[in-house]
Each structure stands twice: as structure tokens, then as C-alpha cells.
N, C-alpha and C positions, 0 to 999 in steps of 0.2 A: 503494499502500498503504500504511497507516494503522500506526501502533504503537498497541500496549493496552501501557497503565500499570496494574497490581497496586493502585494506591494509591484511593483514595476509592469512592465506594456504585458498585455496582455498576451494570446497563444497567436491571436489573429494578427496583430501588429508584427507580429515574426514570420508568422507566414505572409503577408503582404509583401515585404520586405525584401524576403525571399524570391516572390514570385517576381517583384520588379529588379533584384540584381541578375537573376536568370532569363529574362526578356535586356537587360542591358549588358549581357555578358559576353557581346561580341565586337569586335571594333568598327565593324561595319556599322551597324546599331547605335553605339557612340557617337559616331562622325554624323550621321542624318539626326538624330535626335538633338547634340550640337550647333548642326545647321538651320534648325527647323525654330531654335531658340531665339537666332534672331527674325523669326518671320516667316509666314506663310512661304515657301518654295515648291516652285513645281518639278516635277521626277526629272525632265532634263537639265533643268537647275542644279540639282541634287545629284544625277549622273556627272554631271561636270564638275562640282564642286569634290566629289567623293573619288570618281574616279573607275566603279564597277561597272559592270555590265549588266545592261538590262532588266534582262530575267534575275539577277545575285538582287539586285536593289530592291526590282516587286516582290522578292522574297523579304525580305528583310522589313519593306513598307509595311507588306502587310499581316508580318507577324506583329510592328506593331500598334497598325489599326483594332487588329483584333481582339488583341490586351486593352485597348481602350489607350492607348497611348499617345497616339495621334486621329486626328481627325482626318476627314477630305473632305473634299466637293468637286464638280464636274464644272467647267467653266467652256465648253464646246470640244472642243477634240482632246483639252487641257486636264487633267487630274491635279489639285493643289493638296498639299498636306499642312497641317499645322501642330503645334504641341494640343493636345485636348489635357491630359492630365502633367498640371505643372509640378507636381512631386518627382516627376519623370526630369524635368531638366535640373530642380536641386539639386536630386542622385548626385547628377552627372559633373554639377558644377560641386559639390565638396567632394567628391573624389577624385576631381581633376586638381582642386585646390590640393588637396591632399599629396598627391602625385609629385605634383611637378614646384607644390610651396608657392606656388603665384593663387592672386585673387582673380577672381575674375567677377565680371561686372554682373547684376543680375539680370540683364536682359540676355546677354549673349554668352555661350561659352566655348571656346576656339583651341577646341583641341579639332575642328572639321579638319584641316589644312594636313 
């Protein structure tokens, strides 16, 4: 039998954090989130910034979209993506700040390049 303490975050908090870390566990998805922290972008813009193939970026964007981290809208033949889950961007900024020792702006995470 295990004791349960009322102190500290609930199990759900840790489960959500683990899901988010799993989602952000690839450099391509981190770079996509970084680029989208600067504002809405279409797939062509993202491909140019991140320099990956169309199928590869589409796969990662789809995963981010299905998780609720990004949202998309269609304008003619273009699909535009933007951050939907602000915590995704916050986590990216916090981790990048710790890894690099630099402070990143609230708006943008500079690891997209």
C-alpha cells in the first residue's frame, strides 16, 4: 500500500508534462514551434526556415496539430499554422534558455535556424 500526499502537483500535471515533452522530443518539432512563436506561417515559409522535405514537415505539423499545440487555417491553397497551446512555446523558451544560458524574448524562441 502506498501513501498519497496532498503536497505537490497532481499526477495529471506530470502526465501532461510528459506528453508535452514527448511531443517536443524531436528537433524538427522544436524548430517548428520556435518559428511559430514569431507568428503565423504557411507551410512553404516553414519549409524554407527549417529546410526539411515536404512530407517530413507535413508529418510533424500534423502531429503538432493533432496534439492541440498548433492550429491551422486555410486561405485559398495555402495552409497557415500558429501556436494554439501557449505552454508549448513557454516550455521551448525555458528549455532553450537553460541549454544555451541565454534569455529568449517572450514572443520568440531563436532556435529555428
